[in-house]
N, C-alpha and C positions, 0 to 999 in steps of 0.2 A: 505493500500499498504505499509506504514510504517512497518508493521508486516511481510509482506512478505521478504522486504528488510531484515529486523532483522534476519529474520530465514536464508535466504539465503546467507547473508553477516557476520553473527556472529554464530547463532546457529547450523547450518550445521558442518562447519569447525571444530568448538568445539567438535560434537559429533562424527566427523571423528577422531580428534587426540585423544581424551579421549579411543574409542574403540581402535584404532591402541596401544595405551599405554597398555591397558588392556590385548589385546590378547597377547603381547609381554611378559607381567609380568607373566601371566597365564601360556603361553607356557615354561617358565623356570622350573615351579615346575614340578618335576618329582617323580614318587612314585619308592619306592625303596623296595628291598626285605627286609624283616625285620630280623634282628639277632634271632633266638629264643633262649633265656636262658632255658636250661632244669634241672630237678633235677636227681639225678641217677635212671638209672632203677633199678624196685623193684626185688631183688632177692628172689626167693621161693625156698628154698632148705628143703627137709625132714631132720627133725631133729633139724634144725633153729627155734631160738625162734621167734613167733609172736603170738600177743594175736587178737581175733576177733576185737575187739576195732582200733587195730592198723591198721590191714589189711582195715576195712570199713574207715579209714582216708586215707590210700594210695589209695585206690580206689576213694575215693571222690575227693581229690586233682590231680588224673591223669584224673579227667573228666569221669568215667565211672557209669553208671546208672544201677539201679536194676529194670529190667524190669521185673522181675518174669521169666523169661527163659533163659537168657544168651545166646541166639544163634547169635546174631548180634555182631559183633566187635565194642568193647567198652562199653559191659552191661556185667552184671553177675545175680547170682541167688541165694539168701542165703536160706538154710534149716538149721537151728541152727547154729552148728559150722561146717557145710558142705557148700562149695561155688562150683558154675559152673560160669566160667569165661571166657568169649572169649576176648582175648587180639586182640591189634592190631599190625601187624608188623611195625617194625620201624629201622631205622640205629642205629648202634651202633659203638664204635670206633674199634669193630673188627671185623664189617661187618652187615649186611642185616640179624634182627633176624624176623623169619617170624610169621604171626599170629597163634595162637593155642587157642584150646577150652580145657580148663584144668579142671578138678575136684580136689577139694584139700578139705581136714579136717584137723582142728585145736582141740587137746586135750590140756586141760590146757593152757600153756602158748608156744606151739610149733606147728609148722607144722608135722602132723604124717601122712598123706596121701597124695600122688601126681600122679594125672594119666592123661593121655590124653584122647581125645574123643574116641580112639578105645580100651581103656582099657590098655593101655601100660602103665606101671610103670615108670616113672622119678625120677630121684633124684634131678633134680633142672629144673629152668624154670625161664626166665623172662618176667616181664611186661612192657610196654612203660612207659616213664618218665611223669609226671607231666611237664608241663610248667610254668615256674617262672614269664616270663616276656617276651615281645617283644619289642627289642629295634630299632627303626626308627632313619634314616638318619646317617648324618656324624659324629653329637655329639650324636650319641647313645641315643635320648630320648626314654623313656618309655610311650608307648600310648597303647591305646586299641581303635581300630577303631569300632565304632558303627553306626548301621543302624538309621535313625530319628526315627522310631517309638519305639525306645529303649532307647531316650531319654526324662527323665521327662517335661511333658508339660510345670511345672513350669520352667524350665531353658529356654526354647524357649521363655515363656512369656517374663521371665528377660532378654534375651538379645535384645531381640526386643525394650524392654522399655528402654535400656539403650543406644543401638547402633542407632535404627530406628523406632522410634514410627508409623511411617506412612507405614513401610513395606509391610503391606497388603495392601495400598490403593494406589501404584503407579506402574510403571511398569519397576521398576528396577533402576531408575534414578528418586531421588528426587528434583525436580525443586526446591521447595519452601527451603529446606535445602539447595541447593547449592546457591539460591540467599542470603537466610539468612547468610551464611559464607561469601559469597563476600561482605555483608553490614558490618560485623562485622570487616573483614580485612580492608574493606577500611577507616573505623574511627577509626581502630589502627594506619594505615599507614603503617602496616605490616603483615605480614600471622602469624595469630595467631592459 
């Protein structure tokens, strides 16, 4: 009978107050659209200096991948000094730059051939810029959002060991931890 009275008189109201508080605090959290910091677009122009290594570095920085075909946006194919690149469209300060499929050749240290997929010779083309950072919030913090399966298992284990060793063994409220904290506070005579 005492346990029922304790549950109804103390634990349920405490649970209700904590639940309201947590809902209010989590409700204040809002996702903001991040500010993207981009590099300059890569300008490809016939006769301009560029080496194979620097082109590969630029493609890697802009998150292009060599899929052996260069058909899908954001991919390329390399055959020696010849590249087929499928660019992604992007918005530049001068307006929208459409996606293109380009074929180019590098001779020595310069670009000597640039054509589009139809075979039309181009004097210049642009590839979308690399993302340097994503800044979030009013304080413009740099963050990288990841899925839980991308987080190393050791980090998860470490956080659980430091923050809540019993995390996997309770329903979201660690009653033993709460009781322990109340006992420490009562012994100290203040919130510690």
